[in-house]
PyMOL Python script that loads the backbone (N, CA, C, O; Angstrom):
from pymol import cmd

cmd.read_pdbstr("""\
ATOM      1  N   MET A   1      -8.363   1.477 -11.414  1.00  0.00           N
ATOM      2  CA  MET A   1      -6.776   0.424 -11.399  1.00  0.00           C
ATOM      3  C   MET A   1      -6.442   0.625 -10.063  1.00  0.00           C
ATOM      4  O   MET A   1      -6.282   1.691  -9.469  1.00  0.00           O
ATOM      5  N   PRO A   2      -6.363  -0.402  -9.700  1.00  0.00           N
ATOM      6  CA  PRO A   2      -5.289  -0.328  -8.788  1.00  0.00           C
ATOM      7  C   PRO A   2      -3.467   0.157  -9.186  1.00  0.00           C
ATOM      8  O   PRO A   2      -2.819  -0.023 -10.217  1.00  0.00           O
ATOM      9  N   ILE A   3      -3.060   0.860  -7.773  1.00  0.00           N
ATOM     10  CA  ILE A   3      -1.384   1.022  -7.942  1.00  0.00           C
ATOM     11  C   ILE A   3      -0.843  -0.413  -6.853  1.00  0.00           C
ATOM     12  O   ILE A   3      -1.509  -0.418  -5.818  1.00  0.00           O
ATOM     13  N   TYR A   4      -0.042  -1.298  -6.903  1.00  0.00           N
ATOM     14  CA  TYR A   4       0.344  -2.051  -6.412  1.00  0.00           C
ATOM     15  C   TYR A   4       2.014  -1.847  -6.259  1.00  0.00           C
ATOM     16  O   TYR A   4       2.932  -1.473  -6.989  1.00  0.00           O
ATOM     17  N   GLU A   5       1.861  -2.294  -4.940  1.00  0.00           N
ATOM     18  CA  GLU A   5       3.586  -2.018  -4.157  1.00  0.00           C
ATOM     19  C   GLU A   5       4.177  -4.056  -4.645  1.00  0.00           C
ATOM     20  O   GLU A   5       3.724  -5.189  -4.479  1.00  0.00           O
ATOM     21  N   TYR A   6       5.421  -3.389  -5.288  1.00  0.00           N
ATOM     22  CA  TYR A   6       6.333  -4.583  -5.416  1.00  0.00           C
ATOM     23  C   TYR A   6       7.773  -4.243  -4.606  1.00  0.00           C
ATOM     24  O   TYR A   6       8.071  -3.192  -4.039  1.00  0.00           O
ATOM     25  N   ILE A   7       8.649  -5.605  -4.751  1.00  0.00           N
ATOM     26  CA  ILE A   7       9.932  -5.594  -4.510  1.00  0.00           C
ATOM     27  C   ILE A   7      10.001  -6.500  -5.530  1.00  0.00           C
ATOM     28  O   ILE A   7       9.137  -7.289  -5.914  1.00  0.00           O
ATOM     29  N   CYS A   8      11.786  -6.200  -6.180  1.00  0.00           N
ATOM     30  CA  CYS A   8      12.259  -7.527  -6.747  1.00  0.00           C
ATOM     31  C   CYS A   8      12.989  -7.941  -6.384  1.00  0.00           C
ATOM     32  O   CYS A   8      13.760  -7.341  -5.635  1.00  0.00           O
ATOM     33  N   GLU A   9      13.190  -9.639  -6.841  1.00  0.00           N
ATOM     34  CA  GLU A   9      13.445 -10.372  -6.398  1.00  0.00           C
ATOM     35  C   GLU A   9      14.803 -10.385  -6.208  1.00  0.00           C
ATOM     36  O   GLU A   9      15.411 -10.589  -5.158  1.00  0.00           O
ATOM     37  N   ASP A  10      15.434 -10.043  -7.816  1.00  0.00           N
ATOM     38  CA  ASP A  10      16.402 -10.369  -8.303  1.00  0.00           C
ATOM     39  C   ASP A  10      17.356  -9.032  -7.240  1.00  0.00           C
ATOM     40  O   ASP A  10      17.806  -9.283  -6.122  1.00  0.00           O
ATOM     41  N   CYS A  11      17.451  -7.961  -7.789  1.00  0.00           N
ATOM     42  CA  CYS A  11      17.878  -6.306  -7.363  1.00  0.00           C
ATOM     43  C   CYS A  11      17.314  -5.884  -6.594  1.00  0.00           C
ATOM     44  O   CYS A  11      17.522  -4.673  -6.518  1.00  0.00           O
ATOM     45  N   GLN A  12      16.265  -6.439  -5.516  1.00  0.00           N
ATOM     46  CA  GLN A  12      15.017  -6.208  -4.387  1.00  0.00           C
ATOM     47  C   GLN A  12      14.918  -4.118  -4.336  1.00  0.00           C
ATOM     48  O   GLN A  12      14.739  -3.263  -3.469  1.00  0.00           O
ATOM     49  N   THR A  13      15.139  -4.147  -5.676  1.00  0.00           N
ATOM     50  CA  THR A  13      14.521  -2.501  -6.062  1.00  0.00           C
ATOM     51  C   THR A  13      12.577  -2.499  -5.475  1.00  0.00           C
ATOM     52  O   THR A  13      11.688  -3.302  -5.759  1.00  0.00           O
ATOM     53  N   GLU A  14      12.540  -1.321  -4.655  1.00  0.00           N
ATOM     54  CA  GLU A  14      10.758  -1.509  -4.397  1.00  0.00           C
ATOM     55  C   GLU A  14      10.622  -0.159  -5.354  1.00  0.00           C
ATOM     56  O   GLU A  14      11.267   0.884  -5.459  1.00  0.00           O
ATOM     57  N   PHE A  15       8.726  -1.065  -6.395  1.00  0.00           N
ATOM     58  CA  PHE A  15       8.551   0.369  -7.179  1.00  0.00           C
ATOM     59  C   PHE A  15       7.003  -0.296  -7.041  1.00  0.00           C
ATOM     60  O   PHE A  15       6.573  -1.294  -6.463  1.00  0.00           O
ATOM     61  N   GLU A  16       6.323   0.865  -7.943  1.00  0.00           N
ATOM     62  CA  GLU A  16       4.766   0.992  -7.647  1.00  0.00           C
ATOM     63  C   GLU A  16       4.199   0.482  -9.328  1.00  0.00           C
ATOM     64  O   GLU A  16       4.676   1.032 -10.320  1.00  0.00           O
ATOM     65  N   LYS A  17       3.419  -0.332  -9.412  1.00  0.00           N
ATOM     66  CA  LYS A  17       2.851   0.106 -10.143  1.00  0.00           C
ATOM     67  C   LYS A  17       1.177  -0.301 -11.002  1.00  0.00           C
ATOM     68  O   LYS A  17       0.324  -1.151 -10.748  1.00  0.00           O
ATOM     69  N   ILE A  18       1.264   0.649 -11.957  1.00  0.00           N
ATOM     70  CA  ILE A  18      -0.510   0.356 -11.828  1.00  0.00           C
ATOM     71  C   ILE A  18      -0.927  -1.016 -13.022  1.00  0.00           C
ATOM     72  O   ILE A  18      -0.720  -1.097 -14.232  1.00  0.00           O
ATOM     73  N   VAL A  19      -1.489  -1.835 -12.192  1.00  0.00           N
ATOM     74  CA  VAL A  19      -2.159  -2.714 -12.417  1.00  0.00           C
ATOM     75  C   VAL A  19      -3.804  -2.680 -13.201  1.00  0.00           C
ATOM     76  O   VAL A  19      -4.747  -2.596 -12.415  1.00  0.00           O
ATOM     77  N   ILE A  20      -4.132  -2.745 -14.714  1.00  0.00           N
ATOM     78  CA  ILE A  20      -5.243  -2.967 -15.178  1.00  0.00           C
ATOM     79  C   ILE A  20      -5.022  -4.319 -14.829  1.00  0.00           C
ATOM     80  O   ILE A  20      -4.735  -4.616 -13.669  1.00  0.00           O
ATOM     81  N   ASN A  21      -5.148  -5.324 -15.887  1.00  0.00           N
ATOM     82  CA  ASN A  21      -5.131  -7.436 -15.537  1.00  0.00           C
ATOM     83  C   ASN A  21      -4.260  -7.190 -14.264  1.00  0.00           C
ATOM     84  O   ASN A  21      -3.440  -6.396 -13.805  1.00  0.00           O
ATOM     85  N   ARG A  22      -5.029  -8.520 -13.924  1.00  0.00           N
ATOM     86  CA  ARG A  22      -4.094  -8.877 -12.379  1.00  0.00           C
ATOM     87  C   ARG A  22      -3.025  -9.772 -13.333  1.00  0.00           C
ATOM     88  O   ARG A  22      -1.876  -9.340 -13.248  1.00  0.00           O
ATOM     89  N   GLU A  23      -3.170 -10.823 -14.136  1.00  0.00           N
ATOM     90  CA  GLU A  23      -2.650 -11.570 -14.920  1.00  0.00           C
ATOM     91  C   GLU A  23      -1.387 -11.140 -15.883  1.00  0.00           C
ATOM     92  O   GLU A  23      -0.622 -11.901 -16.475  1.00  0.00           O
ATOM     93  N   GLN A  24      -1.388  -9.799 -15.871  1.00  0.00           N
ATOM     94  CA  GLN A  24      -0.240  -9.023 -16.949  1.00  0.00           C
ATOM     95  C   GLN A  24       1.037  -9.236 -16.226  1.00  0.00           C
ATOM     96  O   GLN A  24       1.079  -9.714 -15.092  1.00  0.00           O
ATOM     97  N   GLU A  25       2.014  -8.891 -16.866  1.00  0.00           N
ATOM     98  CA  GLU A  25       3.034  -9.838 -16.236  1.00  0.00           C
ATOM     99  C   GLU A  25       3.631  -8.086 -15.883  1.00  0.00           C
ATOM    100  O   GLU A  25       3.125  -7.051 -16.318  1.00  0.00           O
ATOM    101  N   ILE A  26       4.465  -8.179 -15.252  1.00  0.00           N
ATOM    102  CA  ILE A  26       4.758  -7.409 -14.547  1.00  0.00           C
ATOM    103  C   ILE A  26       6.590  -7.530 -13.723  1.00  0.00           C
ATOM    104  O   ILE A  26       7.118  -8.213 -12.845  1.00  0.00           O
ATOM    105  N   ALA A  27       7.130  -6.085 -14.942  1.00  0.00           N
ATOM    106  CA  ALA A  27       8.559  -6.246 -14.906  1.00  0.00           C
ATOM    107  C   ALA A  27       9.597  -5.452 -14.507  1.00  0.00           C
ATOM    108  O   ALA A  27       9.771  -4.431 -15.172  1.00  0.00           O
ATOM    109  N   CYS A  28      10.597  -5.740 -13.252  1.00  0.00           N
ATOM    110  CA  CYS A  28      10.604  -4.430 -12.498  1.00  0.00           C
ATOM    111  C   CYS A  28      11.740  -3.375 -13.814  1.00  0.00           C
ATOM    112  O   CYS A  28      12.280  -3.707 -14.869  1.00  0.00           O
ATOM    113  N   PRO A  29      11.700  -2.449 -13.273  1.00  0.00           N
ATOM    114  CA  PRO A  29      12.080  -0.872 -13.865  1.00  0.00           C
ATOM    115  C   PRO A  29      13.419  -0.933 -13.962  1.00  0.00           C
ATOM    116  O   PRO A  29      13.866  -0.362 -14.957  1.00  0.00           O
ATOM    117  N   LYS A  30      14.395  -1.566 -13.076  1.00  0.00           N
ATOM    118  CA  LYS A  30      15.835  -1.120 -12.982  1.00  0.00           C
ATOM    119  C   LYS A  30      16.530  -2.329 -13.406  1.00  0.00           C
ATOM    120  O   LYS A  30      17.640  -2.324 -13.937  1.00  0.00           O
ATOM    121  N   CYS A  31      15.639  -3.656 -13.079  1.00  0.00           N
ATOM    122  CA  CYS A  31      16.744  -4.880 -14.255  1.00  0.00           C
ATOM    123  C   CYS A  31      15.783  -5.403 -14.875  1.00  0.00           C
ATOM    124  O   CYS A  31      16.180  -6.463 -15.359  1.00  0.00           O
ATOM    125  N   ALA A  32      14.376  -5.153 -15.193  1.00  0.00           N
ATOM    126  CA  ALA A  32      14.044  -5.751 -15.662  1.00  0.00           C
ATOM    127  C   ALA A  32      13.381  -7.661 -15.678  1.00  0.00           C
ATOM    128  O   ALA A  32      12.826  -8.389 -16.502  1.00  0.00           O
ATOM    129  N   GLY A  33      13.930  -7.796 -14.065  1.00  0.00           N
ATOM    130  CA  GLY A  33      13.304  -9.112 -14.076  1.00  0.00           C
ATOM    131  C   GLY A  33      11.710  -9.169 -13.310  1.00  0.00           C
ATOM    132  O   GLY A  33      10.910  -8.371 -12.822  1.00  0.00           O
ATOM    133  N   LYS A  34      11.818 -10.556 -13.537  1.00  0.00           N
ATOM    134  CA  LYS A  34      10.057 -10.678 -14.122  1.00  0.00           C
ATOM    135  C   LYS A  34       9.805 -11.496 -12.127  1.00  0.00           C
ATOM    136  O   LYS A  34       8.674 -11.742 -11.707  1.00  0.00           O
ATOM    137  N   LYS A  35      10.705 -11.677 -11.522  1.00  0.00           N
ATOM    138  CA  LYS A  35      10.151 -12.822  -9.944  1.00  0.00           C
ATOM    139  C   LYS A  35       9.881 -11.235  -8.829  1.00  0.00           C
ATOM    140  O   LYS A  35      10.768 -10.736  -8.137  1.00  0.00           O
ATOM    141  N   ASN A  36       8.925 -10.890  -8.902  1.00  0.00           N
ATOM    142  CA  ASN A  36       8.711  -9.634  -8.320  1.00  0.00           C
ATOM    143  C   ASN A  36       7.635 -10.023  -6.848  1.00  0.00           C
ATOM    144  O   ASN A  36       7.365 -11.224  -6.837  1.00  0.00           O
ATOM    145  N   LYS A  37       7.313  -9.620  -6.238  1.00  0.00           N
ATOM    146  CA  LYS A  37       6.551  -9.840  -4.934  1.00  0.00           C
ATOM    147  C   LYS A  37       6.057  -9.025  -4.679  1.00  0.00           C
ATOM    148  O   LYS A  37       6.773  -8.031  -4.561  1.00  0.00           O
ATOM    149  N   ILE A  38       4.541  -8.829  -4.414  1.00  0.00           N
ATOM    150  CA  ILE A  38       3.664  -7.712  -4.120  1.00  0.00           C
ATOM    151  C   ILE A  38       3.859  -7.490  -2.692  1.00  0.00           C
ATOM    152  O   ILE A  38       3.717  -8.507  -2.013  1.00  0.00           O
ATOM    153  N   GLN A  39       4.142  -6.437  -2.076  1.00  0.00           N
ATOM    154  CA  GLN A  39       4.206  -6.226  -0.818  1.00  0.00           C
ATOM    155  C   GLN A  39       2.460  -5.144   0.196  1.00  0.00           C
ATOM    156  O   GLN A  39       1.572  -4.580  -0.444  1.00  0.00           O
ATOM    157  N   LEU A  40       2.495  -5.176   1.008  1.00  0.00           N
ATOM    158  CA  LEU A  40       1.305  -4.462   1.774  1.00  0.00           C
ATOM    159  C   LEU A  40       1.079  -3.601   1.788  1.00  0.00           C
ATOM    160  O   LEU A  40       1.868  -3.150   2.617  1.00  0.00           O
ATOM    161  N   SER A  41       0.291  -2.537   1.345  1.00  0.00           N
ATOM    162  CA  SER A  41       0.457  -1.188   1.237  1.00  0.00           C
ATOM    163  C   SER A  41       0.586  -0.725   2.251  1.00  0.00           C
ATOM    164  O   SER A  41       0.539  -1.618   3.097  1.00  0.00           O
ATOM    165  N   VAL A  42       0.740   0.285   2.706  1.00  0.00           N
ATOM    166  CA  VAL A  42       0.911   1.258   4.044  1.00  0.00           C
ATOM    167  C   VAL A  42       0.085   1.261   4.662  1.00  0.00           C
ATOM    168  O   VAL A  42       0.122   0.828   5.813  1.00  0.00           O
ATOM    169  N   PHE A  43      -1.738   2.130   3.686  1.00  0.00           N
ATOM    170  CA  PHE A  43      -2.938   1.868   4.423  1.00  0.00           C
ATOM    171  C   PHE A  43      -3.111   0.546   4.647  1.00  0.00           C
ATOM    172  O   PHE A  43      -4.082   0.627   5.400  1.00  0.00           O
ATOM    173  N   ALA A  44      -2.861  -0.762   4.540  1.00  0.00           N
ATOM    174  CA  ALA A  44      -2.550  -2.168   4.995  1.00  0.00           C
ATOM    175  C   ALA A  44      -2.472  -1.900   6.089  1.00  0.00           C
ATOM    176  O   ALA A  44      -3.358  -1.698   6.919  1.00  0.00           O
ATOM    177  N   THR A  45      -0.961  -1.872   6.201  1.00  0.00           N
ATOM    178  CA  THR A  45      -0.586  -1.644   7.186  1.00  0.00           C
ATOM    179  C   THR A  45       0.235  -0.787   8.077  1.00  0.00           C
ATOM    180  O   THR A  45       1.434  -0.739   8.353  1.00  0.00           O
ATOM    181  N   ALA A  46      -1.449   0.260   8.641  1.00  0.00           N
ATOM    182  CA  ALA A  46      -1.361   1.109   9.528  1.00  0.00           C
ATOM    183  C   ALA A  46      -1.339   0.992  10.557  1.00  0.00           C
ATOM    184  O   ALA A  46      -1.518  -0.206  10.777  1.00  0.00           O
ATOM    185  N   ASN A  47      -1.168   1.756  11.851  1.00  0.00           N
ATOM    186  CA  ASN A  47      -1.321   1.141  12.721  1.00  0.00           C
ATOM    187  C   ASN A  47      -1.935   2.386  13.852  1.00  0.00           C
ATOM    188  O   ASN A  47      -1.674   3.570  14.065  1.00  0.00           O
ATOM    189  N   GLY A  48      -2.902   1.352  14.419  1.00  0.00           N
ATOM    190  CA  GLY A  48      -4.094   2.055  15.439  1.00  0.00           C
ATOM    191  C   GLY A  48      -3.054   2.189  16.699  1.00  0.00           C
ATOM    192  O   GLY A  48      -2.861   1.233  17.450  1.00  0.00           O
ATOM    193  N   ASN A  49      -2.595   3.073  16.819  1.00  0.00           N
ATOM    194  CA  ASN A  49      -2.078   3.040  18.109  1.00  0.00           C
ATOM    195  C   ASN A  49      -1.948   4.568  18.654  1.00  0.00           C
ATOM    196  O   ASN A  49      -1.297   4.860  19.657  1.00  0.00           O
ATOM    197  N   GLY A  50      -2.737   5.604  17.760  1.00  0.00           N
ATOM    198  CA  GLY A  50      -3.755   7.105  18.094  1.00  0.00           C
ATOM    199  C   GLY A  50      -1.722   7.526  17.262  1.00  0.00           C
ATOM    200  O   GLY A  50      -1.528   8.731  17.099  1.00  0.00           O
ATOM    201  N   GLY A  51      -0.854   6.845  16.967  1.00  0.00           N
ATOM    202  CA  GLY A  51       0.069   8.032  16.276  1.00  0.00           C
ATOM    203  C   GLY A  51      -0.050   9.101  15.103  1.00  0.00           C
ATOM    204  O   GLY A  51      -1.125   9.360  14.562  1.00  0.00           O
ATOM    205  N   SER A  52       1.114   9.672  14.777  1.00  0.00           N
ATOM    206  CA  SER A  52       0.055  10.401  13.717  1.00  0.00           C
ATOM    207  C   SER A  52      -0.210  10.097  12.464  1.00  0.00           C
ATOM    208  O   SER A  52       0.456   9.121  12.118  1.00  0.00           O
ATOM    209  N   SER A  53      -0.908  10.516  11.616  1.00  0.00           N
ATOM    210  CA  SER A  53      -0.921  10.397  10.030  1.00  0.00           C
ATOM    211  C   SER A  53      -1.420  10.856   9.377  1.00  0.00           C
ATOM    212  O   SER A  53      -2.384  11.592   9.588  1.00  0.00           O
ATOM    213  N   LYS A  54      -0.931  10.580   8.339  1.00  0.00           N
ATOM    214  CA  LYS A  54      -0.892  11.628   7.081  1.00  0.00           C
ATOM    215  C   LYS A  54      -1.594  11.610   6.598  1.00  0.00           C
ATOM    216  O   LYS A  54      -1.521  12.317   5.593  1.00  0.00           O
ATOM    217  N   GLY A  55      -3.045  10.750   6.826  1.00  0.00           N
ATOM    218  CA  GLY A  55      -4.334  11.055   6.242  1.00  0.00           C
ATOM    219  C   GLY A  55      -5.182  12.149   6.763  1.00  0.00           C
ATOM    220  O   GLY A  55      -4.832  12.969   7.612  1.00  0.00           O
ATOM    221  N   PRO A  56      -6.786  12.058   5.940  1.00  0.00           N
ATOM    222  CA  PRO A  56      -7.069  13.475   6.316  1.00  0.00           C
ATOM    223  C   PRO A  56      -8.167  13.214   7.997  1.00  0.00           C
ATOM    224  O   PRO A  56      -8.830  12.270   8.429  1.00  0.00           O
ATOM    225  N   SER A  57      -7.890  14.448   8.440  1.00  0.00           N
ATOM    226  CA  SER A  57      -8.706  14.262   9.478  1.00  0.00           C
ATOM    227  C   SER A  57     -10.197  14.345   9.725  1.00  0.00           C
ATOM    228  O   SER A  57     -10.652  15.422   9.339  1.00  0.00           O
ATOM    229  N   PHE A  58     -11.458  13.189  10.471  1.00  0.00           N
ATOM    230  CA  PHE A  58     -12.228  14.465  10.014  1.00  0.00           C
ATOM    231  C   PHE A  58     -12.427  14.658  11.803  1.00  0.00           C
ATOM    232  O   PHE A  58     -11.538  14.181  12.508  1.00  0.00           O
ATOM    233  N   SER A  59     -13.549  15.327  12.433  1.00  0.00           N
ATOM    234  CA  SER A  59     -13.890  15.666  13.144  1.00  0.00           C
ATOM    235  C   SER A  59     -15.295  14.905  13.381  1.00  0.00           C
ATOM    236  O   SER A  59     -16.290  14.696  12.686  1.00  0.00           O
ATOM    237  N   GLY A  60     -14.972  14.652  14.445  1.00  0.00           N
ATOM    238  CA  GLY A  60     -16.877  13.754  14.738  1.00  0.00           C
ATOM    239  C   GLY A  60     -16.544  12.593  15.894  1.00  0.00           C
ATOM    240  O   GLY A  60     -15.491  11.985  16.083  1.00  0.00           O
ATOM    241  N   GLY A  61     -17.716  12.513  16.541  1.00  0.00           N
ATOM    242  CA  GLY A  61     -17.226  10.648  17.262  1.00  0.00           C
ATOM    243  C   GLY A  61     -17.561   9.892  16.818  1.00  0.00           C
ATOM    244  O   GLY A  61     -17.898   9.923  15.634  1.00  0.00           O
ATOM    245  N   GLY A  62     -17.637   8.726  17.649  1.00  0.00           N
ATOM    246  CA  GLY A  62     -18.494   7.308  17.066  1.00  0.00           C
ATOM    247  C   GLY A  62     -16.625   6.546  16.207  1.00  0.00           C
ATOM    248  O   GLY A  62     -15.527   6.967  15.841  1.00  0.00           O
ATOM    249  N   GLY A  63     -17.315   5.405  16.295  1.00  0.00           N
ATOM    250  CA  GLY A  63     -16.061   4.747  15.670  1.00  0.00           C
ATOM    251  C   GLY A  63     -16.422   4.507  14.626  1.00  0.00           C
ATOM    252  O   GLY A  63     -15.682   3.630  14.180  1.00  0.00           O
ATOM    253  N   GLY A  64     -17.377   4.855  13.719  1.00  0.00           N
ATOM    254  CA  GLY A  64     -17.070   5.109  12.822  1.00  0.00           C
ATOM    255  C   GLY A  64     -17.078   3.906  11.673  1.00  0.00           C
ATOM    256  O   GLY A  64     -17.712   2.862  11.828  1.00  0.00           O
ATOM    257  N   CYS A  65     -16.376   4.171  10.637  1.00  0.00           N
ATOM    258  CA  CYS A  65     -16.184   2.626  10.094  1.00  0.00           C
ATOM    259  C   CYS A  65     -14.888   1.982  10.101  1.00  0.00           C
ATOM    260  O   CYS A  65     -14.579   1.385   9.069  1.00  0.00           O
ATOM    261  N   CYS A  66     -13.977   1.989  11.176  1.00  0.00           N
ATOM    262  CA  CYS A  66     -12.797   1.102  11.517  1.00  0.00           C
ATOM    263  C   CYS A  66     -12.976   1.839  13.192  1.00  0.00           C
ATOM    264  O   CYS A  66     -11.945   2.397  13.566  1.00  0.00           O
ATOM    265  N   GLY A  67     -13.884   1.873  13.962  1.00  0.00           N
ATOM    266  CA  GLY A  67     -13.472   2.104  15.827  1.00  0.00           C
ATOM    267  C   GLY A  67     -13.212   3.357  15.816  1.00  0.00           C
ATOM    268  O   GLY A  67     -13.731   4.013  16.719  1.00  0.00           O
ATOM    269  N   GLY A  68     -12.565   3.896  15.066  1.00  0.00           N
ATOM    270  CA  GLY A  68     -11.791   4.898  16.040  1.00  0.00           C
ATOM    271  C   GLY A  68     -10.652   4.598  16.101  1.00  0.00           C
ATOM    272  O   GLY A  68     -10.145   5.711  16.244  1.00  0.00           O
ATOM    273  N   GLY A  69      -9.474   3.579  16.099  1.00  0.00           N
ATOM    274  CA  GLY A  69      -7.882   3.103  16.189  1.00  0.00           C
ATOM    275  C   GLY A  69      -7.529   3.581  15.307  1.00  0.00           C
ATOM    276  O   GLY A  69      -6.302   3.684  15.324  1.00  0.00           O
ATOM    277  N   CYS A  70      -8.097   4.071  14.238  1.00  0.00           N
ATOM    278  CA  CYS A  70      -6.914   4.230  12.824  1.00  0.00           C
ATOM    279  C   CYS A  70      -6.051   5.977  12.837  1.00  0.00           C
ATOM    280  O   CYS A  70      -4.900   6.238  12.484  1.00  0.00           O
ATOM    281  N   GLY A  71      -6.882   6.707  13.256  1.00  0.00           N
ATOM    282  CA  GLY A  71      -6.193   7.991  13.450  1.00  0.00           C
ATOM    283  C   GLY A  71      -7.420   9.587  12.614  1.00  0.00           C
ATOM    284  O   GLY A  71      -7.574  10.780  12.875  1.00  0.00           O
ATOM    285  N   CYS A  72      -7.943   8.689  11.675  1.00  0.00           N
ATOM    286  CA  CYS A  72      -9.276   9.181  10.789  1.00  0.00           C
ATOM    287  C   CYS A  72     -10.359  10.092  11.627  1.00  0.00           C
ATOM    288  O   CYS A  72     -10.988  10.995  11.074  1.00  0.00           O
ATOM    289  N   HIS A  73     -10.470   9.855  12.632  1.00  0.00           N
ATOM    290  CA  HIS A  73     -11.307  10.958  13.607  1.00  0.00           C
ATOM    291  C   HIS A  73     -10.723  11.501  14.108  1.00  0.00           C
ATOM    292  O   HIS A  73     -11.175  12.357  14.869  1.00  0.00           O
TER     293      HIS A  73
END
""", "prot")
cmd.dss("prot")
cmd.show_as("cartoon", "prot")
cmd.util.cbc("prot")
cmd.orient("prot")
């Protein structure tokens, strides 16, 4: 089950929600607003500039699945 990140367009609250069905209605936990915008996850927007990474560190060379720029090597 994926976890999606949302921001409420009414009160600007950021929250996460486990989504079983993409058709389900998502309500803001603070104001119960139904106008929520899905956000890109931190994993989708991680930069590849060689900075620190909170993810696992794997030893070994080569590009692997991501070309080596994501900090997982």
